[in-house]
Every structure is written in structure tokens, then in C-alpha cells.
N, C-alpha and C positions, 0 to 999 in steps of 0.2 A: 529836895525841891524837884518838882516835875519839869521835865524838858519837853517842850513842844517843837516839833519840826517846823521850820518856816516854810511858807508857801514858795515853791520854786518859781523863779522869774519866768520860765518858759510858759507856765500856765497863765500868768498875768498878761504876757504878750499875746498869747493866742486869743484871750478874751477881747483885747483891744482890736485885734485883727478882725475878729468876728463882727464887732460893732462897726468897724470901718467898711467891711464888705457889705454889711446890711445897709449902710448909708449910701454906698455906691450903687447897690441894687435898686434902692428907692429912687435914686437920681436917674438911673437907666429907665425905670418904669415911667417916670414923669416925662422923659424925653420921648418915649414911644407914644405916650398919650398926646403929646403936642404934635408929633408927626402925623398921627391919625387925624387930628383936627385940621391940619393944614393941607393934607394930601388930597382930599376929595375936591375942594374948590380949585386947587392948583391944577389938578388933572383936567377938570372941566375947562379951565381957562386956556390951558395949552391946546386942548382939542379945538376950542373956538378959534384960537390964533391960526392953527394949521388949516382949519376949514376956511377961514377968511382968506388966507393966502391962496388956497386952491380955488376959491370962488373968483378971485381976481385973475388967476391964471387961466381958468377955463370959462370965464364970463358966465357964471351961474349964480344963483342966489340961495340954494338949498344946502350946500355942503357945509357951511358954517354951523347950521343947526345940527346936522348929522355929526359934526365934530364935537359939539358940546355933549351930545348924547353918548358918543363913543368914549370921550374923555371921562365923563361921569361914570359910565359902566366900568371902564378900566380902573379908575380910582377906587370904586366901590369893591371890586374884586380884590385889589391889593389890600385895602383896609381890612376886609374879611379875613384874608390870609394872615395878615399881621396880627389881628386879634386872636385868631385860633392858635397861632404859634406862641403868642405870649401867654395865652391861657394854658396851653399844654406845659409850658416851662414852669408856670406858677404851680400847677397841680402836681407836677413831678417833685418840686421842692417840698411842698407841704406833706406829701406822702412819705418822703424820706425822713422828715422830722418826726412823724408819728411812729415810724419804725424804730427810731433811735431811743425814744422814751419808753 
């Protein structure tokens, strides 16, 4: 009668860990996308609030509009940096998988 070696438990555990880390990576990606969606309007709103406060302090009417523009630009710069860093991390992982196969 032939004897087959059983699959070691360590291999089974590592497969489960890989699936868990994949699920966690997907959750992190979803969180980053939600952050991108909320960041730009939030930055413009904060810029408007600061501009409105400065308008009242200096008795002007134009600083609130400048605050909206400044907040929007600052939010857009941050969103672009976040997308580029996420893209470089994703490309690095897919390149590693191609080399392993």
C-alpha cells in the first residue's frame, strides 16, 4: 500500500494568512478611496471657514472666496499625492507577483 505524506499544517496556515492579508489590503484600499472622496470638499469647507473668520476680523469680503480656492487647491494637491503613492504601492506589489511566478 502506498503512503502519501500529509500536507503540513504550516502550509495550510500560511494560505489562510495570505487570504486574510488580501482581505485587509482590500479594506485599506477602500478606506483610501473614501478618504479621497471626502478630502477635497472638506478642504474647501475648512478654507471657507478660515476665510470667513478672517473676513470678519479684517472687515473685508474677498478672503472667504480666496479661502475656498486655497482649500480646494490644497485638497487637490493632497489627493494627487495620495493617488500617486497608492498607485506606486499597487504597481510594486503586482511586479513582485510576476517575478515569483
